[in-house]
Structures are given as C-alpha cells and as structure tokens.
C-alpha positions, -999 to +999 in steps of 0.1 A: +070-057+386+077-076+353+079-066+317+047-086+310+029-067+338+040-033+325+030-042+289-004-052+301-007-018+318+003-001+285-022-021+264-050-014+289-041+023+288-040+023+250-072+002+248-054-021+224-036-054+222-004-064+205-025-079+177-045-047+171-017-022+176-004-020+140-039-014+126-052+009+153-022+030+162-028+056+135+001+079+129+014+072+163+032+097+186+004+093+211+024+066+228+047+092+244+018+103+265+018+070+284+024+078+321+042+045+329+074+048+308+098+049+337+085+016+351+085+001+316+121+011+310+131-003+343+117-037+336+131-036+300+165-032+316+158-062+338+147-082+308+179-074+290+199-086+320+179-118+320+184-123+282+222-118+287+221-147+312+199-170+291+179-163+260+142-169+265+119-166+235+089-155+255+108-127+272+124-116+239+089-114+224+078-091+253+109-070+246+099-068+209+065-054+220+083-029+243+105-019+214+075-014+191+055+008+214+086+029+222+091+038+186+091+076+192+118+080+219+139+050+209+149+044+245+143+007+244+163+005+211+192+024+228+191+000+258+191-030+235+221-016+216+240-008+247+232-037+270+223-068+250+254-088+246+243-111+218+219-092+196+214-117+168+186-138+183+167-108+195+170-090+161+158-121+143+128-122+167+121-085+160+124-086+122+101-117+121+075-102+143+042-087+132+052-054+148+063-031+120+074-005+146+098-031+160+110-042+125+122-008+114+140-003+147+157-037+142+168-024+108+182+007+125+201-014+150+216-035+122+229-004+105+245+009+137+258-023+154+280-052+145+256-081+143+264-114+127+247-116+092+235-081+094+238-075+057+218-107+049+191-097+075+188-062+060+185-077+024+158-100+036+138-071+052+141-051+020+131-080-002+102-094+020+087-068+042+054-052+031+058-020+051+073+008+030+087+025+061+105-007+073+119-012+038+132+024+037+148+021+071+164-012+061+177+003+028+192+033+047+209+008+071+221-014+043+237+018+028+258+021+060+268-016+058+273-021+021+267+010-001+271-009-034+244-035-025+221-007-012+225+012-044+216-019-064+183-023-044+177+014-044+176+014-082+146-008-080+127+018-060+134+049-080+100+047-096+082+036-065+048+053-059+059+062-023+076+096-026+097+090+005+110+057-009+119+075-042+137+102-022+157+077-001+165+056-032+177+087-052+200+098-023+215+063-021+220+059-058+237+093-063+260+089-033+296+077-041+309+046-023 
C-alpha cells in the first residue's frame, strides 16, 4: 500500500485525474463520501515519515494531491502540521501547485505554524494567486502573522466584486492591531 496507489484508487472512484480535479470538482464536499479515507490517511502518515527522513519531490507532490482532495475534513492538513518536521519545502510545493484546494490549506498552515518566510509566502499568494478563496484564506492567515501588512492588502480588496472578499477585507481593516 502506497500513497500513489491510494490516490489512484481515489481518482478512479471520482472518475477524475489531478489535472481535471479543479475544473470538475464543482462545489466539492462529495469527496467525504470516498470509502477509502482510512487507507489514504494511513499512507499519508507513512509519506510524512518518509519526508521527515529525506525530502522527495515526487512524494511531496503526491501528498499535495492528498491535501487537496481532503479539503473538507482537514485531516491531512492536521497531520502535516503535527508530524512534518520541516514544513517549508512542502508548503512551497503546495502553494506552487495547480491544486487550489491545496494552496488555501497551505495558507492556513502558514497562519497557524511557525514556518520560515511565512509572511513572504502569504504575501506572494495574495499577490499572485488567481483563486479568490485562496487569496481570502491567505489574507486571513497574514492577519494572524502581521496585522498591519494584512490591513494594507485588505484595503485593496474593499471594493472587490467578490462579496466574501469584501467582508474579510472589511473585518481585517476595522480590527485594531
């Protein structure tokens, strides 16, 4: 049993690929119906142990996919936070991936964990990501890390057409440091 094997089982079950997941997932939440989560979590734990011994880009990419598809329960995110000793390389892999469901969770991780250059990574997500949800989550995490900087960015989103982006931005701007 390997992470790659378990992910293949998920993609077969979902009738998707990592490349089609973002476009075809719809509003999500259906992922929680997957019957193989226990096995997937077990091999995710094993992958984290392997990454703690030696970083492997291919294995990290597989873990990014696991993180993306587990976006509702957040179990993989919790495991990464608790078990991965050096999070920086994995976080960079996640935020540079094509998986928006992994990118917002990487932003969440950066807001809750001490990771080298986390403020810079969050600023880059806010500045460069195209997904409004990822940007919102990065902005909320930046607010935890550096409220003043988050408020500066939030001011630029106060008139955003996305009502949730406006709401988050207003809350950050009106909050006192």
